[in-house]
N, CA and C atoms as an extended XYZ file, in Angstrom:
288
Properties=species:S:1:pos:R:3:atomname:S:1:resname:S:1:resid:I:1 pbc="F F F"
N         0.848       -1.171        0.000 N   UNK     1
C         0.000        0.000        0.000 CA  UNK     1
C         0.900        1.243        0.000 C   UNK     1
N         0.499        2.207       -0.794 N   UNK     2
C         1.247        3.457       -0.884 CA  UNK     2
C         0.395        4.583       -0.295 C   UNK     2
N         1.008        5.392        0.560 N   UNK     3
C         0.312        6.514        1.182 CA  UNK     3
C         1.029        7.801        0.811 C   UNK     3
N         0.280        8.732        0.239 N   UNK     4
C         0.831       10.052       -0.067 CA  UNK     4
C         0.583       10.948        1.133 C   UNK     4
N         1.661       11.420        1.754 N   UNK     5
C         1.520       12.234        2.954 CA  UNK     5
C         0.832       13.558        2.697 C   UNK     5
N         0.840       14.022        1.446 N   UNK     6
C         0.196       15.301        1.150 CA  UNK     6
C        -1.301       15.266        1.445 C   UNK     6
N        -1.869       14.076        1.601 N   UNK     7
C        -3.283       14.006        1.965 CA  UNK     7
C        -3.517       14.536        3.382 C   UNK     7
N        -2.445       14.609        4.169 N   UNK     8
C        -2.522       15.177        5.518 CA  UNK     8
C        -2.146       16.655        5.521 C   UNK     8
N        -1.726       17.174        4.364 N   UNK     9
C        -1.326       18.568        4.230 CA  UNK     9
C         0.057       18.673        3.613 C   UNK     9
N         0.419       19.857        3.195 N   UNK    10
C         1.735       20.059        2.584 CA  UNK    10
C         2.745       20.612        3.582 C   UNK    10
N         2.256       21.116        4.700 N   UNK    11
C         3.118       21.622        5.762 CA  UNK    11
C         2.827       20.792        7.011 C   UNK    11
N         3.669       19.802        7.247 N   UNK    12
C         3.464       18.848        8.340 CA  UNK    12
C         4.416       19.216        9.472 C   UNK    12
N         3.906       20.001       10.440 N   UNK    13
C         4.844       20.592       11.385 CA  UNK    13
C         4.564       20.397       12.872 C   UNK    13
N         3.379       20.073       13.279 N   UNK    14
C         3.169       20.036       14.733 CA  UNK    14
C         3.000       18.613       15.251 C   UNK    14
N         3.379       18.445       16.502 N   UNK    15
C         3.252       17.141       17.153 CA  UNK    15
C         1.770       16.724       17.205 C   UNK    15
N         0.905       17.668       17.559 N   UNK    16
C        -0.529       17.379       17.646 CA  UNK    16
C        -1.088       16.952       16.288 C   UNK    16
N        -0.680       17.637       15.219 N   UNK    17
C        -1.154       17.283       13.875 CA  UNK    17
C        -0.663       15.892       13.483 C   UNK    17
N         0.559       15.540       13.883 N   UNK    18
C         1.083       14.202       13.609 CA  UNK    18
C         0.293       13.125       14.333 C   UNK    18
N        -0.061       13.393       15.588 N   UNK    19
C        -0.875       12.451       16.360 CA  UNK    19
C        -2.242       12.263       15.712 C   UNK    19
N        -2.833       13.381       15.286 N   UNK    20
C        -4.157       13.310       14.670 CA  UNK    20
C        -4.108       12.566       13.333 C   UNK    20
N        -3.033       12.795       12.566 N   UNK    21
C        -2.877       12.102       11.286 CA  UNK    21
C        -2.760       10.598       11.508 C   UNK    21
N        -1.982       10.204       12.508 N   UNK    22
C        -1.828        8.780       12.802 CA  UNK    22
C        -3.157        8.176       13.252 C   UNK    22
N        -3.874        8.891       14.097 N   UNK    23
C        -5.168        8.392       14.576 CA  UNK    23
C        -6.144        8.212       13.416 C   UNK    23
N        -6.134        9.142       12.474 N   UNK    24
C        -7.048        9.016       11.337 CA  UNK    24
C        -6.602        7.926       10.365 C   UNK    24
N        -5.321        7.594       10.392 N   UNK    25
C        -4.774        6.583        9.492 CA  UNK    25
C        -4.880        5.164       10.058 C   UNK    25
N        -4.997        5.030       11.349 N   UNK    26
C        -5.007        3.710       12.001 CA  UNK    26
C        -6.030        2.741       11.400 C   UNK    26
N        -7.270        3.160       11.091 N   UNK    27
C        -8.214        2.202       10.486 CA  UNK    27
C        -7.710        1.633        9.158 C   UNK    27
N        -6.958        2.421        8.413 N   UNK    28
C        -6.420        1.972        7.133 CA  UNK    28
C        -5.386        0.873        7.332 C   UNK    28
N        -4.678        0.897        8.450 N   UNK    29
C        -3.677       -0.140        8.732 CA  UNK    29
C        -4.293       -1.529        8.757 C   UNK    29
N        -5.547       -1.608        9.157 N   UNK    30
C        -6.236       -2.898        9.183 CA  UNK    30
C        -6.421       -3.504        7.804 C   UNK    30
N        -6.322       -2.669        6.768 N   UNK    31
C        -6.481       -3.140        5.395 CA  UNK    31
C        -5.190       -3.720        4.822 C   UNK    31
N        -4.078       -3.521        5.509 N   UNK    32
C        -2.784       -3.989        5.021 CA  UNK    32
C        -2.612       -5.463        5.367 C   UNK    32
N        -2.290       -6.258        4.368 N   UNK    33
C        -2.064       -7.680        4.580 CA  UNK    33
C        -0.833       -7.930        5.433 C   UNK    33
N        -0.741       -9.105        6.004 N   UNK    34
C         0.353       -9.454        6.910 CA  UNK    34
C         1.724       -9.401        6.250 C   UNK    34
N         1.778       -9.543        4.934 N   UNK    35
C         3.071       -9.498        4.249 CA  UNK    35
C         3.193       -8.282        3.329 C   UNK    35
N         2.194       -7.408        3.351 N   UNK    36
C         2.188       -6.227        2.472 CA  UNK    36
C         3.018       -5.094        3.073 C   UNK    36
N         3.734       -4.378        2.204 N   UNK    37
C         4.515       -3.220        2.628 CA  UNK    37
C         3.644       -1.976        2.674 C   UNK    37
N         4.038       -1.029        3.522 N   UNK    38
C         3.434        0.295        3.542 CA  UNK    38
C         4.504        1.266        3.067 C   UNK    38
N         4.242        1.921        1.942 N   UNK    39
C         5.198        2.856        1.359 CA  UNK    39
C         4.699        4.282        1.595 C   UNK    39
N         5.610        5.124        2.072 N   UNK    40
C         5.282        6.518        2.338 CA  UNK    40
C         5.870        7.387        1.235 C   UNK    40
N         4.998        8.150        0.582 N   UNK    41
C         5.378        9.033       -0.522 CA  UNK    41
C         5.327       10.485       -0.030 C   UNK    41
N         6.466       11.169       -0.119 N   UNK    42
C         6.573       12.550        0.349 CA  UNK    42
C         6.292       13.575       -0.744 C   UNK    42
N         5.921       13.136       -1.943 N   UNK    43
C         5.637       14.058       -3.044 CA  UNK    43
C         4.577       15.072       -2.626 C   UNK    43
N         4.846       16.335       -2.903 N   UNK    44
C         3.887       17.388       -2.582 CA  UNK    44
C         4.029       17.969       -1.193 C   UNK    44
N         4.831       17.338       -0.329 N   UNK    45
C         5.060       17.865        1.018 CA  UNK    45
C         6.116       18.964        0.923 C   UNK    45
N         5.803       20.122        1.465 N   UNK    46
C         6.727       21.254        1.411 CA  UNK    46
C         7.620       21.286        2.648 C   UNK    46
N         6.986       21.194        3.817 N   UNK    47
C         7.731       21.257        5.078 CA  UNK    47
C         7.367       20.046        5.923 C   UNK    47
N         8.396       19.431        6.506 N   UNK    48
C         8.201       18.213        7.299 CA  UNK    48
C         9.053       18.317        8.559 C   UNK    48
N         8.410       18.444        9.711 N   UNK    49
C         9.152       18.661       10.950 CA  UNK    49
C         9.379       17.359       11.723 C   UNK    49
N        10.420       17.355       12.561 N   UNK    50
C        10.685       16.177       13.400 CA  UNK    50
C         9.528       15.844       14.337 C   UNK    50
N         8.836       16.852       14.854 N   UNK    51
C         7.746       16.566       15.788 CA  UNK    51
C         6.605       15.819       15.095 C   UNK    51
N         6.235       16.233       13.881 N   UNK    52
C         5.191       15.538       13.126 CA  UNK    52
C         5.655       14.123       12.785 C   UNK    52
N         6.870       14.002       12.296 N   UNK    53
C         7.423       12.705       11.927 CA  UNK    53
C         7.517       11.752       13.110 C   UNK    53
N         7.872       12.291       14.274 N   UNK    54
C         7.997       11.461       15.467 CA  UNK    54
C         6.649       10.877       15.873 C   UNK    54
N         5.596       11.618       15.655 N   UNK    55
C         4.256       11.155       16.022 CA  UNK    55
C         3.620       10.250       14.966 C   UNK    55
N         4.060       10.369       13.711 N   UNK    56
C         3.441        9.591       12.635 CA  UNK    56
C         4.349        8.470       12.144 C   UNK    56
N         5.561        8.790       11.757 N   UNK    57
C         6.445        7.792       11.153 CA  UNK    57
C         6.999        6.786       12.154 C   UNK    57
N         7.478        7.256       13.282 N   UNK    58
C         8.131        6.352       14.243 CA  UNK    58
C         7.169        5.275       14.763 C   UNK    58
N         5.925        5.624       15.137 N   UNK    59
C         5.014        4.547       15.560 CA  UNK    59
C         4.744        3.523       14.452 C   UNK    59
N         4.661        3.990       13.204 N   UNK    60
C         4.445        3.054       12.100 CA  UNK    60
C         5.662        2.164       11.893 C   UNK    60
N         6.851        2.732       12.038 N   UNK    61
C         8.080        1.935       11.953 CA  UNK    61
C         8.089        0.883       13.059 C   UNK    61
N         7.733        1.283       14.261 N   UNK    62
C         7.697        0.335       15.378 CA  UNK    62
C         6.674       -0.773       15.137 C   UNK    62
N         5.562       -0.431       14.525 N   UNK    63
C         4.490       -1.395       14.297 CA  UNK    63
C         4.781       -2.327       13.123 C   UNK    63
N         5.346       -1.783       12.041 N   UNK    64
C         5.492       -2.565       10.810 CA  UNK    64
C         6.913       -3.049       10.533 C   UNK    64
N         7.905       -2.456       11.163 N   UNK    65
C         9.294       -2.880       10.970 CA  UNK    65
C         9.742       -2.760        9.526 C   UNK    65
N        10.283       -3.837        8.973 N   UNK    66
C        10.822       -3.832        7.607 CA  UNK    66
C         9.755       -3.664        6.528 C   UNK    66
N         8.504       -3.786        6.896 N   UNK    67
C         7.432       -3.606        5.910 CA  UNK    67
C         7.077       -2.132        5.719 C   UNK    67
N         7.726       -1.261        6.484 N   UNK    68
C         7.498        0.187        6.414 CA  UNK    68
C         8.622        0.813        5.595 C   UNK    68
N         8.268        1.421        4.457 N   UNK    69
C         9.271        1.914        3.506 CA  UNK    69
C         9.023        3.381        3.189 C   UNK    69
N        10.095        4.177        3.258 N   UNK    70
C        10.028        5.580        2.856 CA  UNK    70
C        10.521        5.680        1.419 C   UNK    70
N         9.675        6.201        0.543 N   UNK    71
C        10.056        6.348       -0.853 CA  UNK    71
C        11.044        7.505       -1.006 C   UNK    71
N        11.917        7.444       -2.012 N   UNK    72
C        12.930        8.481       -2.209 CA  UNK    72
C        12.312        9.872       -2.393 C   UNK    72
N        13.020       10.885       -1.915 N   UNK    73
C        12.584       12.272       -2.045 CA  UNK    73
C        13.799       13.178       -2.179 C   UNK    73
N        13.600       14.297       -2.845 N   UNK    74
C        14.645       15.312       -2.945 CA  UNK    74
C        14.418       16.444       -1.955 C   UNK    74
N        13.357       16.366       -1.173 N   UNK    75
C        13.007       17.422       -0.241 CA  UNK    75
C        14.001       17.462        0.923 C   UNK    75
N        14.768       18.559        1.044 N   UNK    76
C        15.769       18.634        2.120 CA  UNK    76
C        15.148       18.589        3.516 C   UNK    76
N        13.956       19.138        3.673 N   UNK    77
C        13.271       19.116        4.962 CA  UNK    77
C        12.998       17.677        5.395 C   UNK    77
N        12.556       16.856        4.463 N   UNK    78
C        12.268       15.455        4.749 CA  UNK    78
C        13.557       14.701        5.056 C   UNK    78
N        14.584       14.907        4.252 N   UNK    79
C        15.855       14.191        4.439 CA  UNK    79
C        16.457       14.461        5.815 C   UNK    79
N        16.495       15.722        6.212 N   UNK    80
C        17.067       16.085        7.515 CA  UNK    80
C        16.225       15.511        8.646 C   UNK    80
N        14.918       15.610        8.510 N   UNK    81
C        14.027       15.097        9.550 CA  UNK    81
C        14.161       13.587        9.713 C   UNK    81
N        14.219       12.859        8.616 N   UNK    82
C        14.353       11.398        8.689 CA  UNK    82
C        15.657       11.015        9.387 C   UNK    82
N        16.751       11.680        9.048 N   UNK    83
C        18.033       11.391        9.708 CA  UNK    83
C        17.951       11.657       11.205 C   UNK    83
N        17.319       12.769       11.572 N   UNK    84
C        17.173       13.102       12.990 CA  UNK    84
C        16.311       12.071       13.707 C   UNK    84
N        15.219       11.648       13.088 N   UNK    85
C        14.348       10.640       13.704 CA  UNK    85
C        15.072        9.310       13.887 C   UNK    85
N        15.921        8.953       12.927 N   UNK    86
C        16.708        7.722       13.065 CA  UNK    86
C        17.665        7.826       14.245 C   UNK    86
N        18.269        8.982       14.394 N   UNK    87
C        19.213        9.184       15.497 CA  UNK    87
C        18.488        9.123       16.850 C   UNK    87
N        17.346        9.783       16.923 N   UNK    88
C        16.586        9.835       18.185 CA  UNK    88
C        16.011        8.469       18.539 C   UNK    88
N        15.438        7.786       17.554 N   UNK    89
C        14.766        6.502       17.834 CA  UNK    89
C        15.741        5.333       17.912 C   UNK    89
N        16.940        5.510       17.339 N   UNK    90
C        17.902        4.413       17.304 CA  UNK    90
C        17.542        3.349       16.294 C   UNK    90
N        16.623        3.671       15.372 N   UNK    91
C        16.192        2.715       14.342 CA  UNK    91
C        16.371        3.343       12.967 C   UNK    91
N        16.605        2.485       11.971 N   UNK    92
C        16.764        2.945       10.595 CA  UNK    92
C        15.466        2.726        9.835 C   UNK    92
N        15.107        3.728        9.039 N   UNK    93
C        13.979        3.570        8.135 CA  UNK    93
C        14.450        2.856        6.885 C   UNK    93
N        13.631        1.965        6.403 N   UNK    94
C        13.917        1.298        5.130 CA  UNK    94
C        13.502        2.248        3.998 C   UNK    94
N        14.352        2.375        3.011 N   UNK    95
C        14.025        3.231        1.882 CA  UNK    95
C        13.911        2.392        0.625 C   UNK    95
N        13.102        2.870       -0.276 N   UNK    96
C        12.890        2.088       -1.475 CA  UNK    96
C        12.798        2.940       -2.708 C   UNK    96
């Protein structure tokens, strides 16, 4: 399954907004098969903060492990945030 983060907005910056996005996305997780990957597409996202990512991406990484994949992006905001989240969480995101 592929998820375009822009459906949550193009400026993803607050911890509260990240929590709300995850809560609204949780029912969709039930549709993912036991061996299906979840791919995150950052296309269209302008700003991506560590607080939003910590509330949305890290819990999904913890839940799905290697089945959670971040698609490539040229967005510097996303790249820096992902590196910071990896450092803070002590886990690596799988990229595809």
